[in-house]
GULOLO-261190 format. One record per residue (C-alpha): residue in three letters; x, y, z. Coordinates in steps of 0.001 Angstrom, whole numbers. Layout:
residues N
 residu       x       y       z
    ala       X       Y       Z
...
//
This chain:
residues 535
 residu       x       y       z
    met   95152   83601   20537
    ser   92705   86576   21139
    ala   89776   87374   19213
    glu   91292   90746   18165
    gln   94318   88887   16552
    pro   92782   87685   13410
    val   91332   91337   12931
    arg   94497   92703   13427
    ser   96448   90268   11234
    glu   93882   91132    8430
    asn   94329   94809    9157
    ala   97952   94530    8961
    arg   97511   92393    5431
    val   95321   95125    3983
    ala   97688   97884    5263
    arg  100663   96108    3741
    ala   99010   95346     398
    ala   97553   98921     143
    gly  101324  100071     742
    val  102363   97952   -1961
    val   99948   99170   -4436
    gly  100093  102745   -3501
    leu  103987  102883   -4002
    ala  103522  101056   -7245
    thr  100591  103311   -8010
    met  102720  106497   -7151
    leu  105393  105691   -9395
    ser  102764  105134  -12292
    arg  101567  108520  -11492
    val  104938  110161  -11379
    phe  105516  108894  -14924
    gly  101681  109951  -15805
    phe  102344  113332  -14694
    val  105435  113303  -16875
    arg  103190  112231  -19507
    asp  100532  114904  -18977
    val  103195  117625  -19065
    val  104529  116222  -22436
    ile  100759  116140  -24079
    ala  100253  119549  -22380
    ala  103546  121212  -23690
    phe  103181  119471  -27258
    phe   99664  119603  -27814
    gly   98137  122094  -25354
    ala   94095  122198  -24917
    gly   92486  122481  -27934
    ile   91005  120515  -31192
    ala   93285  117647  -31475
    thr   93692  116920  -27840
    asp   89997  117086  -27323
    ala   89682  114549  -30132
    phe   92473  112366  -28561
    phe   91200  112343  -25048
    val   87484  111354  -26563
    ala   88812  108587  -28488
    phe   91164  107335  -25858
    arg   88161  107742  -23366
    ile   86182  105053  -25245
    pro   88179  101968  -25058
    asn   88840  103016  -21443
    met   85327  103234  -20525
    leu   84641   99996  -21862
    arg   87642   98600  -20170
    arg   85900   99713  -16838
    leu   82677   98339  -17953
    leu   83548   95026  -19194
    ala   86617   93963  -16932
    glu   87250   96034  -13945
    gly   83893   97420  -13660
    ser   82291   93747  -13986
    leu   84349   90614  -14638
    thr   87040   91482  -11997
    val   84887   92265   -9168
    ser   82543   89352   -9959
    phe   85336   87121  -10598
    val   87420   87714   -7458
    pro   84985   86783   -4706
    val   84164   83493   -6589
    phe   87720   82623   -7388
    thr   88607   83291   -3791
    glu   85763   81024   -2638
    tyr   87043   78267   -4677
    leu   90832   78812   -3276
    lys   89376   78523     203
    lys   86823   75765     -77
    lys   87964   73734   -3221
    thr   91545   72816   -4543
    arg   93637   74982   -6168
    glu   93673   73155   -9523
    glu   89727   73685   -9343
    ala   90515   77440   -9015
    phe   92990   77502  -11769
    glu   90554   75787  -14112
    leu   87974   78411  -13427
    ala   90563   81178  -14212
    asn   91361   79411  -17691
    val   87388   79423  -18532
    ala   86965   83099  -17329
    phe   90227   83860  -19451
    thr   88851   82292  -22624
    val   85366   83693  -22404
    leu   86735   87027  -21847
    ser   89044   86862  -24759
    ile   86179   85849  -27264
    ile   84012   88908  -25867
    leu   86885   91342  -26398
    val   87685   90084  -29909
    val   84029   90815  -30934
    val   83776   94136  -29027
    ser   87106   95354  -30700
    leu   85748   94438  -34136
    leu   82433   96091  -33553
    gly   84225   99234  -32211
    val   86527   99659  -35069
    leu   83435   99011  -37449
    phe   81209  101599  -35813
    ala   83723  104254  -34672
    pro   81770  107121  -36555
    leu   78711  106522  -34815
    ile   80594  106094  -31535
    val   82222  109477  -31891
    thr   78913  111209  -32880
    val   77428  109948  -29839
    met   80223  110721  -27376
    ala   80719  114257  -28560
    pro   78008  115449  -30751
    gly   79743  119071  -30639
    phe   82714  117643  -32794
    ser   80242  117690  -35735
    arg   80692  121246  -35914
    leu   84456  121043  -36825
    pro   84568  118118  -39468
    glu   88414  117793  -39280
    gln   88269  117361  -35374
    tyr   85318  114790  -35975
    asp   87491  112909  -38712
    leu   90485  113164  -36461
    ala   88451  111679  -33454
    val   86996  108858  -35891
    phe   90506  107834  -36863
    leu   92144  107653  -33268
    thr   89081  105560  -32085
    arg   89764  103247  -34691
    leu   93485  103187  -33914
    met   93107  102781  -30091
    phe   89817  100663  -29923
    pro   91900   97286  -29838
    tyr   93454   98460  -26509
    ile   90507   97253  -24942
    phe   91245   93689  -25837
    phe   94836   93886  -24107
    ile   93933   96081  -21051
    ser   90968   94046  -20118
    leu   92875   90952  -20144
    val   95163   92652  -17921
    ala   92445   93464  -15496
    leu   91506   89720  -15319
    cys   95199   88909  -14526
    met   95045   91492  -11908
    gly   92119   89701  -10167
    ile   93794   86517  -10241
    leu   97138   87831   -8783
    asn   95315   89878   -6222
    ser   93512   86914   -5316
    leu   96671   85219   -4843
    arg   97718   87979   -2744
    his  100187   89275   -5161
    phe   99782   92979   -5822
    ala  102903   94477   -7251
    ala  103027   93500  -10840
    pro   99331   94682  -11778
    ala   99947   97999   -9794
    ile  103074   98826  -11428
    ser  102136   97712  -15228
    pro  100408  101191  -15962
    val  104009  102685  -15732
    leu  104592  100830  -19061
    leu  101470  102594  -20601
    asn  102690  106147  -19363
    ile  106515  105432  -20793
    thr  105149  104311  -24392
    met  102966  107433  -24629
    ile  105680  109600  -23599
    leu  108001  108094  -26110
    gly  105207  108141  -28687
    ala  104600  111882  -28115
    leu  108523  112700  -28336
    phe  109650  110406  -31053
    leu  106750  109418  -33333
    lys  104865  112653  -33615
    asp  106897  113887  -36441
    phe  106186  110666  -38483
    phe  102517  111540  -39105
    ala  100691  114221  -40699
    glu   98634  114789  -37477
    pro  101534  114539  -34654
    ile   98834  113407  -31985
    val   98513  110120  -33893
    gly  101994  109149  -32289
    leu  100568  109416  -28838
    ala   97953  107053  -30000
    val  100380  104516  -31244
    gly  102156  104653  -28031
    val   98617  103817  -26204
    met   98711  100453  -28259
    ala  102090   99640  -27579
    gly  101329  100214  -24001
    gly   98415   97609  -23830
    val  100647   94923  -25318
    leu  103525   95325  -23018
    gln  101262   95483  -20056
    leu   99688   91987  -20787
    ala  102952   90665  -21528
    met  104176   91879  -18014
    gln  101614   89871  -16076
    trp  102512   86368  -17599
    pro  105456   85521  -15674
    phe  104089   86119  -12575
    leu  100992   84212  -13247
    val  103567   81393  -14264
    lys  105593   81829  -10742
    met  102129   81362   -8987
    gly  101634   77877  -10957
    leu   98963   79279  -13431
    arg   99616   79080  -17386
    leu   96533   80660  -18796
    lys   95243   78570  -21826
    pro   91949   78104  -23581
    asn   89226   76197  -21883
    phe   85935   75996  -23465
    ala   84010   74672  -20631
    phe   81361   77334  -20721
    arg   79185   75291  -18394
    his   81462   75482  -15536
    pro   79451   76192  -12301
    gly   81883   78895  -11141
    val   81713   80634  -14666
    arg   77609   80591  -14344
    arg   78042   82249  -11012
    ile   80418   84847  -12261
    gly   77931   85319  -15072
    ala   74998   85959  -12934
    leu   77058   88312  -10901
    met   78267   90134  -13767
    leu   74942   91096  -15418
    pro   73766   93775  -12641
    ala   77726   94701  -12255
    ile   77860   95533  -16050
    phe   74740   97511  -15581
    gly   76038   99270  -12459
    ala   79461   99850  -14423
    ala   77336  101255  -17269
    ile   75745  103807  -15075
    tyr   79205  105247  -13927
    gln   80316  105297  -17506
    ile   77337  107152  -18458
    asn   78286  109655  -15857
    val   81615  110041  -17593
    phe   79776  110266  -20808
    ile   77358  112989  -20057
    gly   80233  114968  -18857
    thr   82037  114525  -22010
    val   79031  115237  -24158
    leu   78196  118373  -22306
    ala   81644  119477  -22167
    ser   81711  119143  -26094
    leu   78985  121659  -26190
    leu   80804  124086  -23895
    pro   83559  126571  -25416
    lys   86835  125023  -27140
    gly   89176  123163  -24524
    ser   86501  122416  -22012
    val   87031  118618  -22448
    ser   90757  119031  -21941
    tyr   90089  121276  -18882
    leu   88185  118553  -17335
    tyr   90605  116072  -18080
    tyr   93617  117738  -16702
    ala   91789  118522  -13288
    asp   90454  114885  -13226
    arg   94323  113722  -13472
    met   95118  115881  -10502
    val   92213  114283   -8496
    glu   93446  110724   -9348
    leu   96720  111186   -7906
    pro   95502  110735   -4240
    leu   92642  108548   -5381
    gly   95069  106171   -7420
    val   97854  106203   -4666
    phe   95700  105599   -1710
    ala   91960  105282   -2487
    ile   92105  102717   -5279
    ala   95341  101036   -3502
    ile   93015  100491    -359
    gly   89985   99420   -2482
    thr   92207   96690   -4423
    ala   93679   95504   -1210
    thr   90235   95098     652
    leu   88222   93029   -1883
    pro   90450   89800   -1396
    ser   90211   90252    2279
    phe   86567   91075    2418
    ser   85977   87991     -51
    glu   87951   85632    2170
    gln   86256   86813    5492
    val   82693   86375    3692
    ala   83838   82840    2461
    gln   84779   81765    5914
    gly   81642   83380    7479
    arg   83786   85920    9566
    phe   81372   88816    9501
    asp   82484   90613   12776
    glu   85901   90679   11380
    met   84773   92204    7993
    arg   82787   94916    9959
    lys   86036   95933   11789
    thr   88282   95594    8534
    ile   85834   98046    7005
    ser   86035  100497    9560
    phe   89771  100301    9617
    ser   90000  100552    5709
    leu   87670  103751    5793
    arg   89870  105355    8785
    leu   93151  104627    6831
    met   91607  106175    3547
    leu   90123  109470    5154
    phe   93627  110040    7050
    ile   95043  110494    3348
    thr   92300  111921    1529
    ile   90756  114475    3551
    pro   94267  116552    3582
    ser   94540  115640     244
    met   91140  117216    -633
    val   91806  120631    1386
    ala   95462  120879     -61
    leu   94019  120637   -3897
    ile   91309  123145   -2720
    ala   93857  125720   -1367
    leu   96635  125233   -3792
    arg   94649  124448   -6946
    val   95979  127187   -8988
    pro   99631  126924   -7956
    ile   99477  123047   -8741
    ile   98357  123387  -12250
    ser  100398  126416  -12942
    val  103706  124756  -11813
    leu  102853  121490  -13257
    phe  101194  122195  -16822
    glu  101747  125924  -17474
    arg  104260  125830  -20328
    gly  104410  125612  -24287
    ala  100714  125504  -25513
    phe   99138  125396  -22127
    thr   98736  129150  -21262
    ala   97800  131192  -18063
    glu   94243  130940  -19297
    ser   94447  127233  -19504
    thr   95529  127040  -15973
    met   92785  129198  -14518
    gln   90003  127174  -16412
    thr   91588  123932  -15425
    ala   91905  125179  -11678
    trp   88303  125868  -11814
    ala   87124  122328  -12488
    leu   89831  121067   -9917
    leu   88121  123067   -7248
    trp   84832  121315   -7656
    tyr   86149  117835   -8363
    ser   88008  118089   -5105
    val   84951  118699   -3107
    gly   83983  115114   -3822
    leu   87363  113502   -3289
    trp   86232  112225    -153
    ala   83128  110338   -1781
    phe   85422  109298   -4811
    ser   87421  107768   -2197
    val   84871  105999     354
    ile   82775  104559   -2337
    arg   85992  102014   -3307
    val   85677  100583     121
    ile   81965  100273     355
    val   81603   98744   -3172
    ser   84125   96456   -2498
    ala   82231   95243     690
    phe   79182   94638   -1585
    tyr   81015   92634   -4295
    ser   82623   90479   -1509
    leu   79119   89620    -592
    gln   78297   88598   -4054
    asp   75707   91635   -4194
    thr   76169   93396   -7302
    lys   72534   94611   -7613
    ser   72707   97148   -4663
    pro   75488   99100   -6223
    met   73650   99071   -9389
    lys   70435  100450   -7845
    ala   72473  103089   -5999
    ala   74383  103908   -9279
    ile   70877  104604  -10993
    val   70095  107225   -8347
    ala   73490  108763   -8585
    leu   72892  108903  -12537
    val   69741  110867  -12339
    val   71425  113272   -9558
    asn   74478  113768  -11968
    val   72198  114481  -15069
    val   69986  116860  -13089
    phe   72701  118809  -11589
    ser   75026  118734  -14719
    val   72343  120339  -16934
    ala   71429  123095  -14099
    leu   74840  123966  -13360
    met   76857  123724  -16585
    phe   75573  127167  -17898
    pro   76131  129363  -14896
    met   79562  127391  -14154
    lys   80621  126076  -17312
    his   82875  123233  -17094
    gly   83111  123564  -13169
    gly   79490  122994  -12914
    ile   79869  119276  -14610
    ala   82875  118877  -12030
    leu   80425  119704   -8916
    ala   77693  117579  -10372
    thr   80001  114549  -10317
    ala   80927  115259   -6707
    ile   77434  115527   -5574
    ala   76160  112397   -7457
    ser   79014  110492   -5761
    ala   78260  111562   -2407
    val   74505  110720   -3078
    asn   76055  107203   -4031
    val   77931  106776    -891
    gly   74967  107756    1306
    met   72645  105286    -148
    leu   75214  102239    -156
    ser   76215  102952    3161
    ile   72637  102650    4522
    ile   71995   99479    2670
    leu   75336   97957    3837
    trp   74284   98900    7477
    his   71324   96965    7036
    arg   72998   93906    5433
    ile   75803   93485    7982
    gly   74995   95978   10942
    pro   76947   98910   12190
    phe   80409   98645   10399
    leu   81877  102148   11838
    met   83531  101020   15161
    arg   83682  103666   18090
    asp   87067  104581   17221
    phe   86019  105757   13760
    tyr   84532  108898   14814
    pro   87315  110234   17157
    ser   89709  109224   14419
    leu   87538  111346   11717
    gly   87550  114602   14064
    lys   91202  114409   14323
    val   91899  114189   10868
    ile   89582  117204   10084
    leu   91146  119143   12812
    ser   94702  118646   11490
    ser   93541  119456    7918
    leu   92329  122817    9099
    ile   95413  123495   10859
    met   97327  122655    7728
    trp   95053  125025    5644
    gly   95727  127579    8246
    val   99497  127150    7588
    ile   99356  127208    3794
    leu   97645  130528    4053
    gly  100135  131815    6491
    val  103069  130902    3914
    asp  101017  132809    1135
    val  101232  135871    3450
    leu  104834  135565    3966
    tyr  105819  134597     244
    pro  102979  135659   -1840
    trp  101881  133705   -5049
    asn  102554  135368   -8177
    ala  100758  134005  -11024
    ser  102697  135913  -13475
    gly  106245  135064  -11984
    pro  108831  133001  -13300
    phe  108753  129335  -12973
    phe  111274  128911  -10207
    glu  109492  131534   -8124
    arg  106154  129657   -8792
    ala  107785  126312   -7896
    val  109375  127640   -4640
    phe  105857  128737   -3622
    leu  104320  125397   -4086
    ala  107324  123567   -2440
    leu  107191  125730     432
    thr  103335  125473     831
    val  103243  121567     400
    ser  106286  121266    2857
    phe  105116  123302    5611
    gly  101341  122302    5095
    gly  102206  118834    5102
    gly  104512  119038    7989
    ala  101769  120917    9808
    phe   99402  118168    9276
    leu  101828  115284   10475
    leu  102751  117406   13425
    ser   98940  118120   14405
    ser   98209  114540   13899
    trp  100801  113464   16299
    leu   99955  116276   18839
    val   96166  115037   18818
    arg   97328  111419   18847
    ser   95704  110307   15731
    pro   95463  106338   15656
    glu   96647  106255   11972
    met   99512  108550   12791
    thr  100681  106365   15751
    ala  100461  103353   13627
    leu  102557  105026   11107
    ala  105268  106035   13643
    asn  105285  102483   15002
    val  105713  100862   11420
    leu  108583  103305   10802
    arg  110040  102347   14331
    arg  109830   98775   13784
    lys  111445   99125   10259
    ile  114309  101109   11760
    gly  114945   98691   14409
    arg  114933   95852   12060
    thr  117208   97545    9872
    arg  119764   98300   12654
    thr  119638   94671   13752
    gly  119988   93383   10154
    glu  116455   91762   10068
    thr  114856   91556    6856
    leu  111222   92386    6358
//
């Protein structure tokens, strides 16, 4: 076996896992879009939606803080090490202890959240105090949805276990259930409450329960039946706990960034919180389908390489993962910037979501899109640190990013309104990427291989050609913001089709390695289909 074969094999595993997660996440994003369309049509952007988004953001922040942001990323490297260096039974024992500890913590956190909901809303959205009815609604929704953190955080732990065992589909597709229950809540439960948006909150809680229930059969299939284990002195748990402390703080810094945006937006004109939310949802599409998918797939791979001391392979896998990610996120960034108004208009402009809402949301989308490359790259870089069981470096970089975000948010929110808050987020993320890249370079050596830079240049060139084609379509078939839906939808379909086709064709002509790899995968798949082989 050549020295390059293990690297190619691991790269292929990363690509396949990212493909599975990406496809599942794409399905989730489709339902998420339908959910957002339903919310926009029935509730628009106003007092009730601002209250809901603030209340829903609170348990989501804690989920990322306690589960995805700290426990999962601390758990996966240690659990993977147990799988590789100890017995499967010892690894499963560690999973049971972690499950027990997390469950106890989540019960306490949920009860405290319900009890202190008024204080939480006051801190999260101080501007709501100007309208008592909005403040009261936000408090009620917070109490109703706060236990969501219990279920979704356990889902995150299950995701870490299954991903370490190289099963990615079930955790990735489970958010579809949340989107479906929220859609059903908005459509069929809103008339049962004096404040219709409460039906949406009920849908959130139902989604949390169903997502956790979905993980159980797959865990059992893998041979793991989660059950209480109170061996809190388990050495693996102690290591996870030691890693979690700085990870919690680092995740808290990220959530403080989100918190700052919410607080400042609540001080701006009515609807600002919602404008930022809808714009963020658009950025989350390429992030969720590709960036988070690749980040999710790389953590188990990096952790296995570190556990076995294969650092040369790790550097090559990092470079490959970044190339793969930027091949998608750079053209996505260009497309979102060029088509921000048509995208928001076609997807959301109906019912209570007006043309003015479209323009305000597109303003936020422009500045969020500027940072899409940084939002994406950070997923891989941070996964590399967590696999090294280094949670302190991401924490330190996050602190610097927090300071940058505060300074730029305050400086930009008045001249640029909510767009300034979005731009500050992008700038802070870029600073975070720069710092962590330098630290990682010193830790493991150069991790960008020679083929990275030519690949990046080809992606940028193809993306600029795509932008030119989009402008050309606009000349031949001009955008009409006040036109009927069909006319606007045709414009968006034409620009996306011709622009996307131009990017793919350009990538092929300049022999982009990612495009060549994609063509080879399709060629092999077609060949296997013709010969009756199964994948």
